[in-house]
Backbone as CSV, one residue per row, in Angstrom:
resi,resn,N_x,N_y,N_z,CA_x,CA_y,CA_z,C_x,C_y,C_z
1,MET,-0.189,160.594,25.367,0.730,161.669,25.020,0.054,162.883,24.552
2,HIS,0.436,164.081,25.015,-0.233,165.322,24.609,-0.112,165.518,23.127
3,LYS,-1.284,165.792,22.438,-1.259,165.938,20.946,-1.290,167.515,20.764
4,HIS,-0.471,167.945,19.857,-0.450,169.343,19.472,-1.007,169.427,17.982
5,TYR,-1.923,170.276,17.673,-2.406,170.441,16.309,-1.759,171.824,15.704
6,ASP,-1.531,171.655,14.409,-1.127,172.752,13.681,-2.226,173.721,13.478
7,THR,-3.417,173.140,13.184,-4.613,173.980,12.990,-6.013,173.282,13.430
8,LEU,-6.858,174.057,13.875,-8.256,173.616,14.150,-9.128,174.398,13.233
9,VAL,-9.778,173.666,12.226,-10.735,174.399,11.348,-12.081,174.274,11.857
10,VAL,-12.756,175.492,11.994,-14.062,175.515,12.630,-15.027,176.049,11.650
11,GLY,-16.256,175.433,11.482,-17.237,175.909,10.654,-18.253,174.910,10.324
12,PRO,-19.450,175.311,9.727,-20.489,174.398,9.323,-20.145,173.680,7.997
13,ILE,-20.477,172.410,7.877,-20.592,171.783,6.595,-21.809,172.297,5.917
14,SER,-21.869,172.168,4.574,-23.009,172.612,3.797,-23.437,171.549,2.786
15,LEU,-24.787,171.396,2.729,-25.302,170.554,1.719,-25.454,171.382,0.518
16,ASP,-24.532,171.302,-0.445,-24.381,172.225,-1.601,-25.134,171.683,-2.892
17,GLN,-25.797,172.549,-3.533,-26.392,172.322,-4.859,-25.627,173.283,-5.760
18,ASN,-24.772,172.763,-6.592,-24.025,173.573,-7.493,-24.577,173.359,-8.921
19,ILE,-25.107,174.430,-9.518,-25.730,174.371,-10.905,-24.844,175.248,-11.889
20,ASP,-24.296,174.628,-12.819,-23.390,175.401,-13.733,-24.167,176.064,-14.845
21,TYR,-23.384,176.939,-15.575,-24.110,177.762,-16.565,-24.934,177.025,-17.663
22,GLN,-24.714,175.700,-17.776,-25.374,174.884,-18.690,-26.592,174.103,-17.968
23,ASP,-26.795,174.509,-16.726,-27.852,173.820,-15.928,-27.493,172.481,-15.469
24,PHE,-26.237,172.040,-15.463,-25.907,170.795,-15.005,-25.703,170.898,-13.435
25,GLU,-26.446,169.947,-12.722,-26.426,170.145,-11.243,-25.520,169.048,-10.561
26,ARG,-24.873,169.527,-9.628,-23.934,168.569,-8.916,-24.347,168.830,-7.357
27,ARG,-24.704,167.755,-6.719,-25.048,167.869,-5.245,-23.877,167.193,-4.501
28,GLU,-23.293,168.037,-3.491,-22.347,167.448,-2.700,-22.298,167.977,-1.247
29,VAL,-21.636,167.352,-0.363,-21.496,167.819,1.039,-20.201,168.691,0.921
30,GLY,-20.298,170.036,1.087,-19.219,170.907,0.953,-19.139,171.938,2.147
31,GLY,-18.773,173.037,1.638,-18.580,174.225,2.686,-17.145,174.490,2.801
32,ALA,-16.830,175.734,3.332,-15.468,176.159,3.523,-14.694,175.218,4.381
33,ILE,-15.332,174.574,5.328,-14.679,173.700,6.243,-14.091,172.455,5.595
34,VAL,-14.940,172.028,4.510,-14.454,170.824,3.800,-13.239,171.187,2.968
35,GLN,-13.372,172.174,2.157,-12.264,172.560,1.272,-11.028,172.924,2.150
36,SER,-11.214,173.590,3.265,-10.099,174.044,4.105,-9.501,172.810,4.942
37,GLY,-10.332,171.993,5.350,-9.802,170.852,6.092,-8.999,169.901,5.279
38,PHE,-9.477,169.563,4.056,-8.707,168.815,3.168,-7.347,169.380,2.784
39,ALA,-7.452,170.683,2.509,-6.212,171.450,1.995,-5.172,171.459,3.127
40,ALA,-5.521,171.679,4.433,-4.646,171.678,5.496,-4.056,170.346,5.688
41,ALA,-4.978,169.372,5.829,-4.530,167.927,6.216,-3.595,167.425,5.094
42,HIS,-4.067,167.543,3.838,-3.198,166.970,2.670,-1.908,167.737,2.387
43,SER,-1.781,168.922,3.083,-0.452,169.615,2.980,0.513,169.197,4.165
44,GLY,-0.026,168.143,4.851,0.826,167.523,5.839,0.718,168.105,7.369
45,ASN,-0.303,168.871,7.528,-0.458,169.564,8.873,-1.230,168.534,9.774
46,VAL,-0.950,168.624,11.002,-1.659,167.888,12.112,-3.031,168.730,12.265
47,THR,-4.106,168.138,11.865,-5.344,168.951,11.659,-6.519,168.460,12.443
48,ALA,-7.209,169.336,13.162,-8.459,168.940,13.810,-9.606,169.788,13.092
49,ILE,-10.837,169.255,13.126,-11.937,169.818,12.535,-13.098,169.830,13.483
50,PHE,-13.769,171.046,13.616,-14.990,171.102,14.446,-16.115,171.595,13.658
51,THR,-17.142,170.924,13.583,-18.379,171.224,12.737,-19.646,171.012,13.499
52,LYS,-20.732,171.663,12.959,-21.956,171.413,13.428,-22.947,171.101,12.369
53,LEU,-23.911,170.182,12.619,-24.826,169.732,11.581,-25.884,168.964,12.228
54,ASN,-26.964,168.751,11.525,-27.996,167.741,11.886,-27.616,166.384,11.442
55,PRO,-27.265,165.394,12.326,-26.594,164.234,11.933,-27.493,163.382,10.990
56,LYS,-28.708,163.712,10.867,-29.557,162.959,9.829,-29.003,163.285,8.385
57,ASP,-28.310,164.421,8.210,-28.064,164.971,6.912,-26.722,164.376,6.449
58,ALA,-25.707,164.086,7.240,-24.501,163.649,6.829,-23.728,163.159,8.030
59,ASP,-22.683,162.289,7.722,-21.833,161.700,8.724,-20.477,162.520,8.616
60,PRO,-20.135,163.331,9.634,-18.881,164.059,9.607,-17.586,163.174,9.356
61,ASP,-17.584,162.006,9.996,-16.443,161.117,9.791,-16.270,160.720,8.245
62,ALA,-17.496,160.392,7.633,-17.459,160.096,6.255,-17.075,161.353,5.379
63,VAL,-17.544,162.395,5.749,-17.204,163.689,4.958,-15.749,163.843,4.819
64,PHE,-15.074,163.679,5.984,-13.584,163.919,6.057,-12.780,162.741,5.932
65,ALA,-13.309,161.703,5.526,-12.620,160.354,5.409,-11.336,160.577,4.399
66,GLY,-10.197,160.025,4.869,-8.996,160.035,3.983,-8.161,161.276,4.386
67,THR,-8.665,162.158,5.279,-7.752,163.341,5.578,-6.809,163.083,6.658
68,GLY,-7.223,162.060,7.617,-6.237,161.796,8.764,-6.492,162.824,9.802
69,ALA,-7.456,163.801,9.628,-7.800,164.805,10.577,-8.593,164.175,11.732
70,ASP,-8.486,164.814,13.000,-9.420,164.402,14.070,-10.676,165.200,13.943
71,ILE,-11.786,164.563,13.978,-13.122,165.115,13.758,-13.853,165.265,15.050
72,PHE,-14.302,166.450,15.282,-15.150,166.889,16.499,-16.462,167.463,15.958
73,TRP,-17.579,167.228,16.540,-18.845,167.984,16.006,-19.879,167.912,17.088
74,LYS,-20.792,168.887,16.849,-21.948,168.956,17.803,-23.134,169.164,16.879
75,PRO,-24.344,168.661,17.463,-25.622,168.788,16.578,-26.142,170.125,16.418
76,SER,-26.799,170.313,15.426,-27.452,171.632,14.947,-28.893,171.356,14.580
77,VAL,-29.843,172.151,14.871,-31.167,171.914,14.481,-31.230,171.670,12.911
78,GLU,-30.659,172.571,12.207,-30.554,172.585,10.769,-29.155,172.371,10.415
79,THR,-28.919,171.770,9.187,-27.574,171.710,8.602,-27.587,172.862,7.576
80,CYS,-26.474,173.500,7.486,-26.239,174.553,6.427,-26.559,173.993,5.081
81,SER,-27.347,174.678,4.210,-27.428,174.294,2.830,-27.504,175.449,1.926
82,ILE,-26.768,175.389,0.871,-26.656,176.563,-0.094,-26.758,176.148,-1.574
83,ARG,-27.569,176.842,-2.213,-27.784,176.604,-3.720,-26.940,177.630,-4.482
84,ASN,-25.954,177.118,-5.173,-25.203,178.093,-6.018,-25.489,177.867,-7.561
85,LYS,-26.039,178.940,-8.086,-26.260,178.970,-9.585,-25.274,179.852,-10.340
86,TYR,-24.388,179.162,-11.097,-23.424,179.897,-11.838,-23.916,180.316,-13.160
87,PHE,-23.483,181.528,-13.602,-23.961,182.113,-14.872,-22.959,182.072,-15.938
88,THR,-21.670,181.810,-15.584,-20.581,181.807,-16.623,-19.760,180.564,-16.445
89,ALA,-19.000,180.294,-17.527,-18.174,178.973,-17.512,-17.094,179.157,-16.444
90,ASP,-16.574,180.315,-16.238,-15.477,180.505,-15.296,-15.965,180.609,-13.887
91,LYS,-17.313,180.635,-13.618,-17.887,180.462,-12.371,-17.530,181.728,-11.479
92,GLU,-17.316,182.881,-12.139,-17.074,184.140,-11.403,-18.303,184.819,-10.937
93,ARG,-19.411,184.558,-11.777,-20.659,185.149,-11.331,-21.701,183.965,-10.869
94,ARG,-22.378,184.268,-9.711,-23.299,183.237,-9.258,-24.295,183.871,-8.392
95,ASP,-25.521,183.202,-8.345,-26.503,183.542,-7.357,-26.599,182.446,-6.304
96,CYS,-26.473,182.912,-5.046,-26.558,182.034,-3.862,-27.818,182.099,-3.113
97,ARG,-28.362,181.002,-2.649,-29.612,181.044,-1.868,-29.449,180.066,-0.724
98,SER,-29.837,180.525,0.428,-29.744,179.776,1.680,-30.958,178.752,1.685
99,MET,-30.628,177.361,1.815,-31.646,176.426,1.878,-31.767,175.845,3.396
100,GLY,-30.894,176.392,4.249,-30.712,175.845,5.538,-29.647,176.568,6.372
101,LYS,-29.788,176.949,7.609,-28.846,177.756,8.392,-28.476,176.933,9.627
102,CYS,-27.102,176.881,9.861,-26.664,176.126,11.005,-26.735,177.064,12.380
103,ASP,-26.890,176.395,13.399,-26.858,177.124,14.745,-25.510,177.798,14.867
104,PRO,-25.483,179.030,15.564,-24.292,179.732,15.776,-23.205,178.958,16.532
105,PHE,-21.945,179.215,16.424,-20.821,178.577,17.129,-20.438,179.467,18.248
106,THR,-20.046,178.780,19.444,-19.576,179.514,20.551,-18.214,178.954,20.968
107,PHE,-17.422,179.824,21.544,-15.994,179.388,21.934,-16.085,178.177,23.009
108,GLU,-17.099,178.179,23.828,-17.183,177.194,24.871,-17.473,175.816,24.274
109,GLU,-17.955,175.622,23.142,-18.361,174.347,22.632,-17.083,173.763,21.722
110,LEU,-16.153,174.555,21.498,-15.064,174.072,20.702,-14.185,173.034,21.504
111,PRO,-13.541,172.069,20.866,-12.798,171.035,21.561,-11.701,171.720,22.283
112,GLU,-11.459,171.215,23.605,-10.278,171.761,24.377,-9.129,171.087,23.891
113,ILE,-8.447,171.606,22.927,-7.200,171.097,22.309,-6.126,172.134,22.246
114,ASP,-4.961,171.691,22.113,-3.768,172.626,21.916,-3.470,172.852,20.363
115,THR,-3.799,173.973,19.935,-3.595,174.307,18.431,-2.814,175.507,18.194
116,SER,-2.129,175.569,17.181,-1.352,176.717,16.777,-2.207,177.817,16.102
117,ILE,-3.265,177.316,15.393,-4.205,178.272,14.653,-5.653,177.781,14.830
118,TYR,-6.437,178.816,15.193,-7.941,178.619,15.102,-8.264,179.164,13.682
119,HIS,-8.800,178.370,12.782,-9.165,178.750,11.462,-10.673,178.726,11.335
120,PHE,-11.292,179.961,11.249,-12.750,180.124,11.220,-13.184,180.230,9.798
121,ALA,-13.860,179.118,9.421,-14.289,178.926,8.065,-15.742,178.800,7.897
122,GLY,-16.392,179.977,8.195,-17.894,180.166,8.136,-18.437,180.303,6.742
123,LEU,-19.744,180.437,6.652,-20.462,180.546,5.402,-21.321,181.644,5.355
124,VAL,-21.977,182.047,6.515,-22.848,183.182,6.435,-22.844,183.959,7.717
125,TYR,-23.309,185.117,7.740,-23.347,185.888,8.893,-24.233,185.302,9.953
126,GLY,-23.753,185.228,11.215,-24.479,184.520,12.289,-23.703,183.203,12.636
127,ASP,-22.898,182.624,11.753,-22.239,181.487,12.114,-21.229,181.749,13.286
128,PHE,-20.591,182.889,13.253,-19.693,183.302,14.328,-20.024,184.787,14.653
129,ASP,-19.389,185.168,15.904,-19.523,186.580,16.199,-18.060,186.897,16.644
130,GLY,-17.820,188.240,16.774,-16.485,188.761,17.058,-15.987,188.227,18.391
131,GLU,-16.855,187.982,19.321,-16.288,187.538,20.672,-15.653,186.056,20.445
132,LEU,-16.091,185.205,19.659,-15.454,184.067,19.249,-14.066,184.148,18.855
133,PHE,-13.711,185.155,18.012,-12.397,185.591,17.599,-11.540,186.048,18.838
134,ARG,-12.215,186.886,19.611,-11.489,187.505,20.705,-11.096,186.361,21.850
135,LYS,-11.975,185.465,22.063,-11.575,184.471,22.915,-10.593,183.424,22.452
136,ALA,-10.725,183.130,21.193,-9.532,182.332,20.549,-8.281,182.998,20.548
137,HIS,-8.230,184.227,20.364,-7.057,185.077,20.401,-6.374,185.135,21.760
138,ALA,-7.283,185.121,22.742,-6.748,185.247,24.105,-6.063,184.022,24.552
139,THR,-6.143,182.938,23.786,-5.510,181.608,24.153,-4.055,181.741,23.794
140,GLY,-3.659,182.662,22.990,-2.253,182.772,22.489,-2.024,182.112,21.110
141,ALA,-3.042,181.392,20.585,-3.054,180.903,19.278,-3.172,181.980,18.214
142,LYS,-2.804,181.674,16.990,-3.156,182.482,15.898,-4.644,182.335,15.448
143,VAL,-5.206,183.471,15.099,-6.660,183.441,14.578,-6.692,183.767,13.064
144,ALA,-7.335,182.930,12.336,-7.447,183.052,10.924,-8.957,183.256,10.595
145,VAL,-9.356,184.242,9.874,-10.731,184.392,9.524,-10.947,184.686,8.053
146,ASP,-11.881,183.923,7.435,-12.217,184.207,6.023,-13.472,185.192,6.273
147,VAL,-13.311,186.369,5.881,-14.328,187.450,6.230,-15.623,187.168,5.427
148,GLN,-15.695,186.370,4.584,-16.998,186.213,3.791,-18.281,186.035,4.857
149,CYS,-17.879,185.134,5.839,-18.936,184.848,6.841,-19.332,185.985,7.716
150,MET,-18.625,187.065,7.689,-18.975,188.222,8.496,-19.780,189.236,7.458
151,LEU,-19.815,189.008,6.277,-20.361,189.949,5.262,-21.685,189.362,4.618
152,ARG,-21.737,188.082,4.484,-22.722,187.375,3.653,-23.958,187.145,4.520
153,HIS,-25.103,187.837,4.301,-26.244,187.836,5.209,-27.288,187.024,4.433
154,VAL,-28.080,186.204,5.127,-29.259,185.511,4.585,-30.426,186.471,4.781
155,GLU,-31.033,186.881,3.720,-32.150,187.843,3.689,-33.432,187.100,3.919
156,ASP,-34.592,187.759,4.143,-35.837,187.072,4.490,-36.285,186.334,3.368
157,ASP,-35.936,186.538,2.125,-36.330,185.819,0.949,-35.467,184.748,0.577
158,LYS,-34.452,184.454,1.590,-33.405,183.389,1.549,-32.367,183.728,0.565
159,SER,-32.372,184.861,-0.199,-31.231,185.220,-1.024,-30.071,185.725,-0.067
160,MET,-28.926,185.766,-0.566,-27.661,186.058,0.225,-27.089,187.377,-0.330
161,GLN,-27.081,188.365,0.540,-26.491,189.705,0.051,-25.382,190.060,1.112
162,PHE,-24.451,190.813,0.461,-23.189,191.256,1.167,-23.353,192.595,1.799
163,HIS,-23.084,192.712,3.094,-23.144,193.993,3.892,-21.881,194.092,4.579
164,ASP,-21.368,195.367,4.799,-20.205,195.598,5.593,-20.354,194.995,7.111
165,TRP,-19.157,194.652,7.563,-19.109,194.150,8.922,-19.125,195.274,9.945
166,ALA,-20.273,195.409,10.674,-20.519,196.559,11.463,-19.362,196.699,12.493
167,ASP,-18.911,195.526,13.152,-17.968,195.531,14.220,-16.505,195.365,13.756
168,LYS,-16.225,195.736,12.510,-14.843,195.330,12.073,-13.765,196.116,12.781
169,LEU,-13.940,197.221,13.197,-12.926,198.030,13.862,-12.636,197.387,15.253
170,THR,-13.663,196.871,15.879,-13.460,196.289,17.151,-12.592,194.980,17.038
171,TYR,-12.967,194.101,16.093,-12.544,192.826,16.101,-11.298,192.498,15.136
172,LEU,-11.110,193.284,14.156,-9.948,193.069,13.240,-8.668,192.933,13.966
173,PRO,-8.402,193.711,15.012,-7.309,193.620,15.812,-7.024,192.132,16.516
174,GLU,-8.034,191.423,16.643,-7.991,190.111,17.117,-7.551,189.018,16.058
175,ILE,-7.395,189.414,14.799,-7.241,188.501,13.754,-5.852,188.600,13.175
176,ASP,-5.184,187.442,13.298,-3.657,187.379,12.643,-3.669,187.153,11.232
177,PHE,-4.592,186.344,10.687,-4.692,186.128,9.241,-6.145,186.351,8.757
178,LEU,-6.295,187.384,7.827,-7.586,187.701,7.332,-7.567,187.498,5.842
179,LYS,-8.634,186.667,5.482,-8.776,186.455,3.990,-10.100,187.054,3.455
180,THR,-9.866,187.780,2.287,-10.955,188.401,1.633,-10.783,188.304,0.131
181,ASP,-11.838,188.379,-0.658,-11.647,188.506,-2.116,-11.710,189.912,-2.499
182,ALA,-11.511,190.242,-3.783,-11.422,191.652,-4.199,-12.845,192.370,-3.966
183,ALA,-13.841,191.698,-4.178,-15.183,192.338,-3.987,-15.538,192.554,-2.566
184,GLU,-15.182,191.539,-1.608,-15.483,191.738,-0.249,-14.527,192.824,0.309
185,ALA,-13.221,193.016,-0.136,-12.289,193.958,0.303,-12.949,195.371,-0.024
186,ALA,-13.445,195.501,-1.176,-14.127,196.756,-1.535,-15.296,197.162,-0.522
187,ILE,-16.128,196.145,-0.158,-17.338,196.322,0.696,-16.697,196.850,2.037
188,LEU,-15.582,196.203,2.512,-15.110,196.508,3.803,-14.382,197.912,3.906
189,THR,-13.741,198.269,2.766,-12.843,199.444,2.719,-13.365,200.614,1.911
190,GLY,-14.203,200.248,0.943,-14.556,201.315,-0.112,-13.536,201.509,-1.120
191,LEU,-12.410,200.648,-1.109,-11.370,200.801,-2.123,-11.348,199.619,-2.979
192,GLU,-11.345,200.057,-4.367,-11.336,199.003,-5.452,-9.947,198.352,-5.668
193,ASP,-8.931,199.114,-5.277,-7.595,198.568,-5.541,-7.249,197.630,-4.427
194,ARG,-6.847,196.397,-4.855,-6.640,195.332,-3.934,-5.532,195.665,-2.893
195,ALA,-4.413,196.180,-3.415,-3.374,196.459,-2.542,-3.738,197.558,-1.483
196,GLU,-4.379,198.612,-1.938,-4.766,199.708,-1.076,-5.807,199.147,0.010
197,ALA,-6.736,198.254,-0.449,-7.633,197.727,0.593,-6.879,196.748,1.562
198,ALA,-5.937,196.095,1.127,-5.110,195.193,2.043,-4.463,196.091,3.129
199,ARG,-3.860,197.238,2.583,-3.237,198.215,3.581,-4.164,198.755,4.569
200,GLN,-5.337,199.080,4.097,-6.410,199.645,5.037,-6.751,198.634,6.026
201,LEU,-7.017,197.316,5.633,-7.449,196.394,6.665,-6.368,196.052,7.654
202,HIS,-5.048,196.161,7.258,-3.954,195.964,8.172,-3.931,197.121,9.002
203,ALA,-4.197,198.381,8.565,-4.105,199.547,9.424,-5.264,199.451,10.445
204,TRP,-6.397,198.804,10.168,-7.381,198.568,11.134,-7.199,197.457,12.119
205,GLY,-6.038,196.716,11.951,-5.586,195.697,12.981,-5.267,194.387,12.658
206,ALA,-5.712,193.967,11.388,-5.434,192.559,10.918,-3.974,192.458,10.597
207,LYS,-3.257,191.363,11.021,-1.804,191.405,11.014,-1.326,190.984,9.536
208,GLU,-2.008,189.993,8.977,-1.591,189.611,7.583,-2.888,189.410,6.883
209,VAL,-2.978,190.186,5.627,-4.244,190.208,4.956,-3.953,189.537,3.612
210,MET,-4.808,188.525,3.204,-4.814,187.867,1.885,-6.042,188.433,1.143
211,VAL,-5.737,188.842,-0.095,-6.860,189.198,-1.076,-6.682,188.339,-2.334
212,THR,-7.789,187.529,-2.435,-7.696,186.645,-3.628,-8.413,187.304,-4.747
213,HIS,-7.942,186.839,-5.956,-8.488,187.324,-7.247,-8.397,186.025,-8.198
214,ASN,-9.067,186.181,-9.332,-9.005,185.070,-10.149,-7.644,184.935,-10.938
215,THR,-6.790,185.895,-10.927,-5.554,185.968,-11.610,-4.419,185.664,-10.606
216,GLU,-4.563,186.130,-9.420,-3.353,186.168,-8.393,-3.906,186.139,-6.990
217,VAL,-2.984,185.892,-6.090,-3.221,186.029,-4.655,-2.239,187.066,-4.078
218,LEU,-2.772,187.953,-3.290,-2.051,189.137,-2.738,-1.994,188.939,-1.249
219,ILE,-0.777,189.211,-0.733,-0.602,189.284,0.772,0.009,190.674,1.133
220,TYR,-0.510,191.162,2.262,0.237,192.362,2.768,0.310,192.041,4.215
221,ASP,1.684,192.198,4.680,1.992,191.923,6.072,2.386,193.079,6.971
222,GLY,2.090,194.367,6.439,2.402,195.463,7.179,3.653,196.222,6.628
223,THR,4.466,195.417,5.953,5.772,196.046,5.290,5.774,195.921,3.773
224,GLN,5.154,194.861,3.228,5.307,194.754,1.746,4.122,194.063,1.200
225,ILE,3.909,194.387,-0.046,2.800,193.678,-0.814,3.414,192.609,-1.562
226,TYR,2.965,191.429,-1.426,3.458,190.234,-2.111,2.322,189.735,-3.050
227,THR,2.651,189.387,-4.321,1.707,188.605,-5.160,2.261,187.387,-5.738
228,CYS,1.286,186.464,-6.057,1.774,185.200,-6.853,0.629,184.849,-7.695
229,PRO,0.941,184.534,-9.033,-0.188,184.259,-9.957,-0.796,182.785,-9.697
230,ILE,-2.063,182.755,-10.073,-2.781,181.513,-10.191,-2.644,181.041,-11.534
231,VAL,-2.105,179.662,-11.665,-1.744,179.289,-12.946,-2.474,178.012,-13.487
232,ALA,-3.688,177.797,-12.857,-4.437,176.553,-13.101,-4.625,176.472,-14.616
233,ARG,-4.414,175.080,-15.123,-4.611,174.830,-16.569,-6.054,174.674,-16.947
234,ASN,-6.951,174.440,-16.010,-8.400,174.389,-16.237,-9.071,174.872,-14.965
235,LEU,-10.481,175.039,-15.041,-11.169,175.626,-13.916,-12.359,174.604,-13.429
236,SER,-12.101,173.337,-13.659,-13.183,172.464,-13.303,-13.344,172.343,-11.836
237,GLY,-12.316,172.655,-11.029,-12.477,172.616,-9.572,-12.573,173.978,-8.925
238,ARG,-13.190,174.958,-9.635,-13.187,176.430,-9.187,-13.832,176.636,-7.829
239,THR,-14.879,175.730,-7.479,-15.510,175.898,-6.167,-14.480,175.524,-4.985
240,GLY,-14.393,176.453,-3.972,-13.542,176.285,-2.998,-12.129,176.785,-3.149
241,ARG,-11.994,177.698,-4.180,-10.621,178.322,-4.485,-10.053,179.111,-3.252
242,GLY,-10.826,179.950,-2.796,-10.376,180.816,-1.702,-9.969,180.152,-0.491
243,ASP,-10.975,179.024,-0.025,-10.830,178.303,1.230,-9.544,177.504,1.147
244,THR,-9.233,176.850,-0.013,-8.039,176.065,-0.202,-6.840,176.942,-0.196
245,CYS,-6.810,178.098,-0.773,-5.709,178.851,-0.777,-5.270,179.435,0.618
246,PHE,-6.278,179.852,1.349,-6.254,180.414,2.683,-5.655,179.273,3.643
247,ALA,-6.205,178.064,3.690,-5.843,177.077,4.439,-4.353,176.707,4.208
248,GLY,-4.019,176.638,2.981,-2.601,176.358,2.577,-1.604,177.331,3.003
249,TYR,-1.983,178.645,2.921,-1.065,179.719,3.251,-0.907,179.840,4.853
250,ILE,-2.007,179.873,5.624,-1.844,179.971,7.040,-0.994,178.862,7.612
251,THR,-1.225,177.635,7.243,-0.477,176.587,7.870,1.033,176.540,7.401
252,GLU,1.183,176.937,6.168,2.609,177.061,5.648,3.321,178.059,6.353
253,ARG,2.578,179.146,6.823,3.335,180.222,7.652,3.816,179.846,9.042
254,LEU,3.421,178.652,9.503,3.969,178.085,10.656,5.421,177.764,10.482
255,ARG,5.852,177.585,9.298,7.184,177.106,8.973,7.949,177.880,7.986
256,ALA,7.239,178.843,7.376,7.976,179.512,6.169,7.736,181.038,6.234
257,ASP,8.499,181.789,5.467,8.222,183.281,5.376,7.100,183.432,4.380
258,VAL,6.681,184.733,4.365,5.447,185.110,3.538,5.575,184.665,2.078
259,PRO,6.650,185.066,1.336,6.651,184.676,-0.143,6.697,183.240,-0.387
260,THR,7.321,182.460,0.454,7.408,181.026,0.315,6.030,180.432,0.627
261,ALA,5.393,180.905,1.670,4.012,180.359,2.032,2.981,180.777,0.878
262,LEU,3.175,181.973,0.372,2.299,182.443,-0.684,2.378,181.546,-1.949
263,GLN,3.588,181.271,-2.325,3.785,180.469,-3.536,3.238,179.073,-3.348
264,TYR,3.446,178.538,-2.093,2.845,177.159,-1.817,1.286,177.286,-1.966
265,ALA,0.730,178.322,-1.457,-0.674,178.408,-1.398,-1.260,178.655,-2.822
266,ALA,-0.493,179.463,-3.605,-0.974,179.700,-4.990,-0.827,178.412,-5.894
267,ALA,0.226,177.651,-5.656,0.364,176.421,-6.396,-0.624,175.373,-5.897
268,LEU,-0.819,175.341,-4.641,-1.876,174.396,-4.064,-3.297,174.659,-4.749
269,VAL,-3.586,175.922,-4.742,-4.998,176.279,-5.323,-4.999,176.051,-6.767
270,SER,-3.902,176.378,-7.453,-3.959,176.172,-8.898,-4.139,174.660,-9.241
271,LEU,-3.353,173.794,-8.547,-3.460,172.360,-8.781,-4.891,171.908,-8.376
272,LYS,-5.355,172.254,-7.228,-6.730,171.870,-6.835,-7.810,172.264,-7.839
273,MET,-7.680,173.456,-8.508,-8.763,173.916,-9.400,-8.888,173.074,-10.627
274,GLU,-7.842,172.232,-10.868,-7.888,171.373,-12.064,-8.730,170.137,-11.948
275,THR,-9.233,169.864,-10.658,-10.090,168.776,-10.446,-11.252,169.150,-9.544
276,PRO,-12.474,168.789,-9.846,-13.546,169.143,-8.834,-13.425,168.409,-7.429
277,GLY,-13.996,169.086,-6.531,-13.939,168.651,-5.118,-12.768,169.186,-4.335
278,PRO,-12.639,168.877,-3.076,-11.499,169.406,-2.270,-10.205,168.762,-2.607
279,PHE,-9.133,169.267,-2.246,-7.793,168.803,-2.628,-7.496,167.538,-2.010
280,LYS,-7.142,166.472,-2.792,-6.876,165.072,-2.287,-5.483,164.643,-2.696
281,GLY,-4.727,165.555,-3.206,-3.341,165.260,-3.515,-2.352,165.294,-2.264
282,THR,-1.114,165.510,-2.493,-0.087,165.468,-1.423,0.696,166.726,-1.456
283,ARG,1.387,166.959,-0.365,2.384,168.015,-0.255,3.311,167.876,-1.392
284,GLU,3.793,166.655,-1.742,4.821,166.411,-2.804,4.265,166.813,-4.154
285,ASP,2.942,166.481,-4.378,2.273,166.941,-5.598,2.417,168.415,-5.749
286,VAL,2.205,169.213,-4.728,2.275,170.731,-4.746,3.714,171.125,-5.127
287,MET,4.652,170.495,-4.403,6.054,170.878,-4.614,6.497,170.537,-6.048
288,ALA,5.960,169.531,-6.612,6.320,169.151,-7.942,5.568,170.149,-8.885
289,TYR,4.435,170.609,-8.654,3.610,171.580,-9.377,4.414,172.892,-9.476
290,ILE,5.038,173.277,-8.249,5.828,174.518,-8.203,6.963,174.422,-9.107
291,LYS,7.692,173.315,-9.142,8.765,173.189,-10.024,8.348,173.291,-11.486
292,GLU,7.246,172.702,-11.748,6.885,172.585,-13.295,6.224,174.003,-13.747
293,MET,5.475,174.615,-12.839,4.688,175.742,-13.316,5.239,177.205,-12.891
294,TYR,6.079,177.206,-11.842,6.562,178.435,-11.412,8.123,178.568,-11.529
């Protein structure tokens, strides 16, 4: 029987070294695709995952065990690896270094499946190019992009620096759901005000723009600015906040209007932030959290 997927999450997994402000080190297999894949699958969506890695570093099936997602992967010379050193307890300030870079992704190597959304969850510039988004858009599916991977460049000294996306005006019109944080939005638009930045990104062609912040999530759909607060009771699971929120929002938009999907995403990420690692709860847990906290 033909299988239809709600979302195909595409991106490299990462061998992460997370060092907190007290120098406590936690090593884990992570990356945007892990946070996004768990969030989408545990929210009840039919989920597929496509990643690239050197198989000596990790087993993709083990990484996504328990999600129920269908896993597809191809080998890469190197596995992406990132060292995050956090300077503050709230993890808002960090230094990132690249310890390994994945081979670029091409549209031709993606699994030939029927999906409602192509969710591009990259980590650094070079994971994807704009043509990948254009080809995905041409299938008729929705295209979702976390813009971090078009801005975050690995420099010669392996530090990671943010630069504007040179081709943004060409490829933003290929994107149905664009996710950025407040700092990235300012780099793209020159605007510090999150709502104004979202309006500008929409004017350049992105259909729905999400701007995340540590206090709230903002959506602009071309007609109205929507916001919803983040109400996490602790920040032990801060890593992966944006990825979780975006995956929850775009899949919820398959069946709900903007404010309903936004509230689901804000509740999902608030709940997820209370426990380290990707979201391993259920849709019912999120709905109960909405009742309690919103």
